[in-house]
C-alpha positions as CSV (number, residue, x, y, z in Angstrom):
1,X,122.2,135.0,91.5
2,X,118.5,135.0,92.4
3,X,117.9,137.7,89.7
4,X,119.4,135.5,87.0
5,X,117.4,132.5,88.2
6,X,114.2,134.5,88.1
7,X,114.9,135.9,84.6
8,X,115.7,132.4,83.4
9,X,112.4,131.1,84.7
10,X,110.6,134.0,83.0
11,X,112.2,133.1,79.7
12,X,111.3,129.4,80.2
13,X,107.7,130.4,80.9
14,X,107.6,132.6,77.8
15,X,109.1,129.8,75.7
16,X,106.5,127.3,77.0
17,X,103.7,129.8,76.2
18,X,105.0,130.3,72.7
19,X,104.9,126.6,71.9
20,X,101.4,125.9,70.6
21,X,100.0,122.5,71.3
22,X,102.7,121.6,73.8
23,X,100.1,119.8,76.0
24,X,101.3,121.7,79.0
25,X,97.8,123.0,79.7
26,X,98.9,126.6,79.4
27,X,97.2,128.8,76.8
28,X,99.5,129.6,73.8
29,X,100.8,133.1,73.7
30,X,99.6,134.9,70.6
31,X,102.2,136.7,68.4
32,X,100.0,139.8,68.5
33,X,100.7,140.1,72.2
34,X,104.4,140.3,71.5
35,X,103.9,142.9,68.8
36,X,101.6,145.0,70.8
37,X,98.5,144.1,68.8
38,X,99.9,145.8,65.7
39,X,98.2,144.9,62.4
40,X,100.0,143.8,59.4
41,X,99.1,147.0,57.5
42,X,100.6,149.1,60.3
43,X,103.9,147.1,60.2
44,X,104.1,147.3,56.4
45,X,103.4,151.1,56.5
46,X,106.2,151.5,59.1
47,X,108.7,149.5,57.0
48,X,107.8,151.4,53.7
49,X,108.0,154.8,55.5
50,X,111.4,153.8,56.9
51,X,112.7,152.8,53.4
52,X,111.4,155.9,51.7
53,X,112.7,158.0,54.5
54,X,116.2,156.4,54.2
55,X,116.1,157.1,50.5
56,X,115.1,160.7,51.0
57,X,117.8,161.1,53.6
58,X,120.6,159.8,51.4
59,X,119.4,161.7,48.3
60,X,119.1,164.9,50.4
61,X,122.5,164.4,51.8
62,X,124.0,163.8,48.3
63,X,122.4,166.8,46.8
64,X,122.6,169.1,49.8
65,X,118.9,169.6,49.8
66,X,117.8,170.1,53.4
67,X,114.1,169.8,52.7
68,X,114.5,166.3,51.4
69,X,117.0,165.4,54.1
70,X,114.7,166.5,56.9
71,X,111.7,164.9,55.3
72,X,113.6,161.6,55.2
73,X,114.5,161.9,58.9
74,X,110.9,162.7,59.7
75,X,109.7,159.7,57.8
76,X,112.1,157.5,59.8
77,X,111.3,158.9,63.2
78,X,107.6,160.0,63.2
79,X,106.0,156.6,62.6
80,X,107.4,155.5,66.0
81,X,105.0,157.9,67.7
82,X,101.8,157.3,65.8
83,X,99.7,154.3,66.7
84,X,96.7,154.8,64.5
85,X,97.1,153.2,61.0
86,X,95.0,155.8,59.1
87,X,96.7,158.7,60.8
88,X,100.1,157.1,60.1
89,X,99.4,156.7,56.4
90,X,98.1,160.3,56.1
91,X,101.2,161.7,58.0
92,X,103.6,159.6,55.8
93,X,102.0,160.8,52.6
94,X,102.2,164.5,53.8
95,X,105.9,164.0,54.8
96,X,106.7,162.3,51.5
97,X,105.0,165.0,49.5
98,X,106.5,168.0,51.4
99,X,109.8,168.3,49.5
100,X,107.9,168.4,46.2
101,X,105.4,171.0,47.4
102,X,108.1,173.2,48.8
103,X,110.1,172.9,45.6
104,X,106.9,173.7,43.5
105,X,106.1,176.8,45.6
106,X,109.7,178.0,45.7
107,X,109.8,178.0,41.9
108,X,106.6,180.0,41.6
């Protein structure tokens, strides 16, 4: 019972910090703290990579093309482990271009 009471008080404290201008004397909690100081660009790149990865996955599954399928899986999973925005963009471009490069070199 004490654990539930303690967790409830933590939620109440968090709600009080989230309310800006509440007059409680506590500093307002910034949204960046909750998101781990992620920039908007980083979040958008993660969402776009996930959407492209999902499309690649479904297309690769439909056409039985393992290169596209695995590139789609990589585009969905890898962004979770990269915290630098520039490195994330570079990795996503490479992963998105890989099926086309492999197909190009396979035909040569």
